C-alpha positions in Angstrom: 0.0 0.0 0.0 1.3 3.5 -0.8 2.1 5.8 2.1 -0.8 8.1 1.5 -3.3 5.3 1.3 -1.9 3.7 4.5 -2.1 7.0 6.4 -5.7 7.4 5.2 -6.6 3.9 6.4 -5.0 4.5 9.8 -6.8 7.8 10.1 -10.1 6.0 9.6 -9.5 3.7 12.5 -8.8 6.5 15.0 -11.5 7.1 17.5 -12.9 10.6 18.2 -10.4 13.1 19.3 -10.5 14.3 22.9 -12.4 17.5 23.8 -9.2 19.6 23.9 -8.0 18.5 20.4 -9.0 21.3 18.1 -7.3 19.9 15.0 -6.5 16.2 14.8 -5.1 13.9 12.2 -5.4 15.1 8.6 -3.9 18.5 8.7 -0.2 19.6 8.7 -0.1 19.5 12.5 -2.4 18.9 15.5 -3.7 21.7 17.6 -4.5 21.1 21.2 -5.9 23.4 23.9 -3.4 23.4 26.9 -4.7 22.1 30.2 -1.9 23.0 32.6 1.7 21.8 32.6 2.6 19.7 29.6 4.6 16.5 30.0 6.1 15.1 26.8 8.0 11.9 26.2 9.4 10.3 23.1 10.0 6.5 22.9 11.3 4.4 20.0 11.0 0.6 19.5 13.1 -1.0 16.9 13.0 -4.5 15.4 15.9 -6.6 16.7 16.3 -4.5 19.8 12.9 -4.3 21.4 10.9 -6.9 19.5 11.2 -9.7 16.9 8.5 -10.2 14.3 9.0 -14.0 14.7 7.7 -13.9 18.3 5.6 -10.7 18.3 2.5 -10.2 16.3 1.9 -6.7 14.7 -0.7 -5.9 17.4 1.8 -6.9 20.1 4.3 -4.5 18.7 1.8 -1.7 18.7 0.6 -2.4 22.2 4.1 -2.6 23.6 5.3 0.6 21.8 2.4 2.6 23.2 2.7 1.1 26.7 6.4 1.9 26.9 5.8 5.5 26.0 2.8 5.9 28.4 5.0 4.4 31.1 7.2 7.5 31.0 4.1 9.7 31.8 3.3 7.3 34.7 6.7 7.9 36.1 6.1 11.7 36.1 2.6 11.4 37.7 1.0 12.8 34.6 -2.5 12.2 33.1 -2.2 10.9 29.5 -3.5 13.2 26.8 -2.4 12.9 23.1 -0.1 10.5 21.3 1.7 10.8 17.9 3.1 7.9 16.1 5.8 7.4 13.5 6.1 4.2 11.6 9.1 3.2 9.5 8.0 0.1 7.5 10.1 -2.3 5.5 8.9 -3.5 2.2 8.0 -7.0 3.5 5.4 -5.6 6.0 2.0 -6.3 4.4 -0.8 -3.7 4.5 -2.9 -5.9 6.8 0.0 -6.2 9.3 0.7 -2.4 9.2 -3.0 -1.7 10.0 -2.9 -4.4 12.8 0.1 -2.7 14.3 -1.7 0.6 14.2 -4.7 -1.0 15.8 -2.5 -2.2 18.6 -1.2 1.4 19.1 -4.6 3.0 19.2 -6.2 0.3 21.3 -3.5 0.7 24.0 -3.8 4.5 23.9 -7.6 4.3 24.3 -7.3 1.8 27.2 -5.5 4.5 29.2 -7.5 7.5 28.0 -5.0 8.8 25.4 -5.9 9.9 21.9 -3.8 9.3 18.8 -4.0 12.6 16.9 -1.3 12.4 14.3 1.9 10.9 13.0 3.9 9.9 9.9 4.7 6.8 7.8 7.9 6.2 5.8 9.6 3.3 4.1 12.7 2.0 5.7 15.0 -1.0 5.9 14.0 -2.0 9.5 10.6 -1.8 11.3 10.8 1.1 13.8 7.8 2.4 15.8 8.2 5.9 17.4 5.7 7.2 19.9 5.5 10.7 21.3 3.1 11.0 24.1 1.8 14.2 25.8 0.5 14.2 29.4 -0.9 16.9 31.5 -0.7 18.1 35.1 -3.5 20.2 36.5 -3.4 23.2 38.8 -1.4 22.4 42.0 0.0 19.2 40.6 3.7 18.8 40.1 5.9 16.4 38.1 7.7 13.7 40.0 11.3 13.8 38.8 14.3 11.5 39.3 16.2 14.1 41.3 14.1 14.5 44.4 15.0 11.5 46.6 16.1 12.5 50.1 18.0 10.7 52.8 15.6 8.8 55.0 13.1 8.1 52.2 11.8 4.7 51.7 12.3 3.0 48.3 9.4 1.0 46.9 8.2 -0.6 43.8 4.8 -1.4 42.2 3.8 -4.8 41.1 6.1 -7.7 40.5 9.5 -7.9 38.8 11.1 -10.2 36.3 8.0 -11.3 34.4 8.9 -9.6 31.1 12.4 -10.9 31.2 11.1 -14.4 31.8 8.7 -13.9 28.9 11.5 -12.9 26.6 13.5 -16.0 27.7 10.4 -18.2 27.1 9.9 -16.8 23.6 13.4 -17.3 22.6 13.4 -20.9 23.8 9.8 -21.7 22.6 9.1 -22.7 26.2 5.4 -21.8 26.2 5.3 -19.8 29.4 2.2 -17.9 28.3 1.8 -15.7 31.4 5.4 -14.5 31.2 5.2 -14.0 27.4 2.2 -11.9 27.8 4.0 -9.7 30.4 6.7 -9.2 27.8 4.5 -8.6 24.8 1.8 -6.5 26.6 3.3 -4.6 29.5 0.9 -2.5 31.6 1.9 1.2 32.2 1.2 2.1 35.8 -0.6 5.4 35.1 -3.1 5.3 37.9 -0.4 4.3 40.4 1.9 7.0 39.2 -0.7 9.7 39.8 -1.6 8.2 43.2 2.1 8.1 44.2 2.6 11.7 43.0 -0.5 12.7 45.0 0.9 11.0 48.1 4.1 13.0 47.8 6.6 10.7 46.1 9.9 12.5 46.1 11.4 10.7 43.1 10.1 8.1 40.6 11.2 6.2 37.5 9.8 3.4 35.4 11.7 0.1 35.2 12.5 -0.2 31.6 16.3 -1.0 31.9 16.1 -3.1 35.0 15.9 -2.4 38.7 19.7 -2.3 39.3 20.3 0.2 36.5 17.2 2.3 36.9 17.7 2.8 40.7 21.2 4.0 39.7 19.6 6.7 37.6 17.6 7.9 40.6 20.6 7.8 42.9 22.8 9.8 40.4 20.1 12.4 39.7 19.4 12.9 43.4 23.0 12.7 44.5 22.2 10.1 47.1 22.9 6.4 47.9 20.1 3.8 47.6 20.3 0.4 49.4 17.9 -2.3 48.1 17.3 -5.7 49.7 17.1 -8.5 47.1 15.2 -10.8 49.4 12.4 -8.1 49.5 11.9 -8.0 45.7 8.3 -9.0 44.7 9.0 -11.7 42.2 7.1 -12.9 39.1 6.6 -16.6 39.0 9.7 -18.7 38.5 12.3 -16.0 38.6 15.2 -15.4 41.1 15.9 -12.1 42.9 19.1 -11.6 40.9 17.2 -12.1 37.6 14.4 -9.8 38.7 16.9 -7.1 39.6 18.6 -7.1 36.1 15.8 -8.1 33.7 14.3 -5.0 32.0 11.0 -3.9 30.4 8.8 -4.6 33.5 7.5 -1.0 33.3 6.7 -1.0 37.0 7.5 2.1 39.0 10.4 2.5 41.4 9.7 5.4 43.8 11.1 7.2 46.9 8.7 8.4 49.6 8.9 9.8 53.1 8.1 6.9 55.6 5.1 8.8 57.0 3.5 8.9 53.6 3.7 5.2 52.8 0.3 4.2 54.2 -1.5 6.9 52.2 0.4 5.8 49.0 -0.5 2.1 49.6 -4.2 2.9 50.1 -4.4 5.0 46.9 -2.1 3.2 44.5 -4.5 0.5 43.3 -1.6 -2.0 42.9 0.7 -3.8 45.3 3.5 -1.7 46.7 6.7 -3.3 48.2 9.3 -1.7 50.3 12.8 -2.5 49.0 15.1 -0.3 51.0 16.1 3.3 51.9 17.8 6.4 50.7 20.9 7.7 52.5 23.6 10.1 52.1 26.3 9.0 49.7 26.3 7.8 46.1 25.3 4.8 44.0 23.2 1.7 44.5 23.9 -1.0 47.0 22.2 -4.4 46.4 22.0 -6.5 49.6 21.6 -10.2 49.7 20.8 -12.5 52.7 22.3 -11.3 55.9 22.9 -7.9 54.5 25.9 -9.0 52.4 26.5 -6.8 49.4 26.0 -8.4 46.0 28.3 -7.2 43.3 28.1 -7.2 39.6 24.4 -7.0 39.0 23.5 -4.7 36.1 20.4 -4.1 34.0 20.5 -2.8 30.4 23.1 -0.1 29.8 22.6 2.1 26.8 25.8 2.2 24.7 
């Protein structure tokens, strides 16, 4: 299908634009009425790096790409608004598959209250899906950044860890672990939990895309603090070890820091299981503690080259 025809077909499947979208898909650019502070994130998923067409259907690719982008809004405590997609399609991607991928993108956006209002399609040698998402913060709301952790804060995490990594391992081995494979193909962005944690006063937050060991390091570096995490406290997905859960990426759970007196309020509002993993202290870096409080060395998540 020609680029113009594919764009027209994708435009037909888009649902009605949100009330603040004045000009949606079909013009040179979208026009949106501002609603407060704007929070914008760009995320890119590339074949061979984030997914494989042998193990991921077109709709899986779309769902995962949108979920990964929305997860960044969750980590800032923002409410999702608009999404813009960019598709780079190889010649061997059939029209039906391209449309199925677009359906996955739009379905995941709609699931979380976002509206796809524009984008672009080009021909390329490799399948690449780019998603730009815009979130909003209302009056009196603030973004939760990585640099706000303070000594004495508790460190917690939403949900369970290691499921996506176990799913990737199962897909590569054709092991048939359906629950884990779904966690990898269809991650869930913790948007409601992110807003609840922001409302409860979370001092810092990050989504776990690169793995706990690495992403906790990003918070420690940005906040100029030390973070100690207890491996035996990690909430584990079925069949994974603490070491695996600390290093496997793409769980898209939220790691957060919070004053101890605010924990109960956060737990009551989050809508998902929260687990205490450790504390923030003065110093630098991340310390991973095993049984007996013995430091465990050498655990790393995904490091961008």
